[in-house]
C-alpha positions as a Python dict, from the first residue, in 0.01 Angstrom:
ca = {
    (1, 'X'): (0, 0, 0),
    (2, 'X'): (131, 345, -97),
    (3, 'X'): (152, 586, 196),
    (4, 'X'): (239, 956, 178),
    (5, 'X'): (558, 1035, 373),
    (6, 'X'): (524, 1203, 712),
    (7, 'X'): (799, 1352, 929),
    (8, 'X'): (757, 1065, 1178),
    (9, 'X'): (873, 827, 901),
    (10, 'X'): (1195, 1015, 829),
    (11, 'X'): (1442, 751, 953),
    (12, 'X'): (1263, 473, 765),
    (13, 'X'): (1252, 683, 448),
    (14, 'X'): (1621, 769, 478),
    (15, 'X'): (1705, 403, 520),
    (16, 'X'): (1511, 308, 209),
    (17, 'X'): (1646, 595, -2),
    (18, 'X'): (2001, 508, 105),
    (19, 'X'): (1978, 204, -126),
    (20, 'X'): (1984, 445, -422),
    (21, 'X'): (2341, 472, -557),
    (22, 'X'): (2369, 851, -528),
    (23, 'X'): (2206, 866, -184),
    (24, 'X'): (2470, 670, 7),
    (25, 'X'): (2643, 985, 134),
    (26, 'X'): (2466, 1106, 451),
    (27, 'X'): (2486, 1474, 357),
    (28, 'X'): (2336, 1409, 13),
    (29, 'X'): (2064, 1196, 172),
    (30, 'X'): (1983, 1465, 429),
    (31, 'X'): (1954, 1724, 152),
    (32, 'X'): (1722, 1495, -44),
    (33, 'X'): (1501, 1448, 261),
    (34, 'X'): (1498, 1823, 322),
    (35, 'X'): (1385, 1878, -38),
    (36, 'X'): (1099, 1630, 2),
    (37, 'X'): (988, 1792, 328),
    (38, 'X'): (1011, 2156, 216),
    (39, 'X'): (929, 2162, -156),
    (40, 'X'): (557, 2120, -223),
    (41, 'X'): (625, 1993, -575),
    (42, 'X'): (835, 1703, -447),
    (43, 'X'): (646, 1419, -288),
    (44, 'X'): (775, 1106, -120),
    (45, 'X'): (572, 790, -69),
    (46, 'X'): (654, 472, 119),
    (47, 'X'): (527, 124, 38),
    (48, 'X'): (385, -77, 324),
    (49, 'X'): (380, -455, 289),
    (50, 'X'): (212, -630, 581),
    (51, 'X'): (344, -421, 874),
    (52, 'X'): (678, -319, 721),
    (53, 'X'): (780, -21, 510),
    (54, 'X'): (975, -190, 230),
    (55, 'X'): (996, 65, -50),
    (56, 'X'): (1011, 434, -132),
    (57, 'X'): (923, 632, -441),
    (58, 'X'): (988, 1003, -480),
    (59, 'X'): (829, 1221, -744),
    (60, 'X'): (835, 1577, -873),
    (61, 'X'): (487, 1702, -966),
    (62, 'X'): (468, 1981, -1224),
    (63, 'X'): (101, 2080, -1244),
    (64, 'X'): (174, 2346, -1505),
    (65, 'X'): (316, 2091, -1749),
    (66, 'X'): (87, 1812, -1620),
    (67, 'X'): (396, 1598, -1562),
    (68, 'X'): (512, 1368, -1282),
    (69, 'X'): (881, 1278, -1282),
    (70, 'X'): (988, 972, -1083),
    (71, 'X'): (1307, 1089, -910),
    (72, 'X'): (1377, 801, -671),
    (73, 'X'): (1260, 443, -643),
    (74, 'X'): (1405, 202, -393),
    (75, 'X'): (1310, -133, -240),
    (76, 'X'): (1466, -298, 63),
    (77, 'X'): (1705, -562, -79),
    (78, 'X'): (1538, -842, 119),
    (79, 'X'): (1208, -763, -57),
    (80, 'X'): (1337, -721, -413),
    (81, 'X'): (1213, -928, -707),
    (82, 'X'): (866, -943, -550),
    (83, 'X'): (703, -680, -772),
    (84, 'X'): (712, -401, -512),
    (85, 'X'): (885, -150, -740),
    (86, 'X'): (633, -222, -1015),
    (87, 'X'): (349, -188, -763),
    (88, 'X'): (478, 152, -650),
    (89, 'X'): (500, 275, -1010),
    (90, 'X'): (148, 144, -1079),
    (91, 'X'): (17, 321, -768),
    (92, 'X'): (172, 651, -883),
    (93, 'X'): (20, 599, -1227),
    (94, 'X'): (-319, 533, -1069),
    (95, 'X'): (-292, 841, -849),
    (96, 'X'): (-165, 1084, -1114),
    (97, 'X'): (-200, 913, -1454),
    (98, 'X'): (-543, 1054, -1540),
    (99, 'X'): (-419, 1412, -1522),
    (100, 'X'): (-39, 1392, -1560),
    (101, 'X'): (211, 1213, -1783),
    (102, 'X'): (453, 995, -1584),
    (103, 'X'): (820, 1001, -1682),
    (104, 'X'): (1152, 891, -1533),
    (105, 'X'): (1461, 1095, -1468),
    (106, 'X'): (1808, 967, -1557),
    (107, 'X'): (1830, 769, -1230),
    (108, 'X'): (1497, 589, -1269),
    (109, 'X'): (1483, 552, -1648),
    (110, 'X'): (1617, 196, -1665),
    (111, 'X'): (1375, 69, -1402),
    (112, 'X'): (1070, 248, -1543),
    (113, 'X'): (1142, 116, -1892),
    (114, 'X'): (1115, -238, -1746),
    (115, 'X'): (778, -150, -1591),
    (116, 'X'): (606, -80, -1924),
}
């Protein structure tokens, strides 16, 4: 289930995003989290499977261009190859797809191309 990020989930979200190659540095990760918390156009969602948060997907919503860019997508390694990444992308498409085009950035392009 896709859940909108809340401040109380910060440590969990940081842990999940740290699996992204460019988010391994703590300072970079802290800046990314700050962006998601302060910029209204950037939204972070977590994926809850049973009682555990096992994935994260971060997007940039441009209502002017009617575009959603997937900036980050990460799944806990012990839950990979179970369709969670695909489920997160599908949930974003369901939430925004009627009004916005969904596109990857350079970091998420390879994964999103597999999802189609």
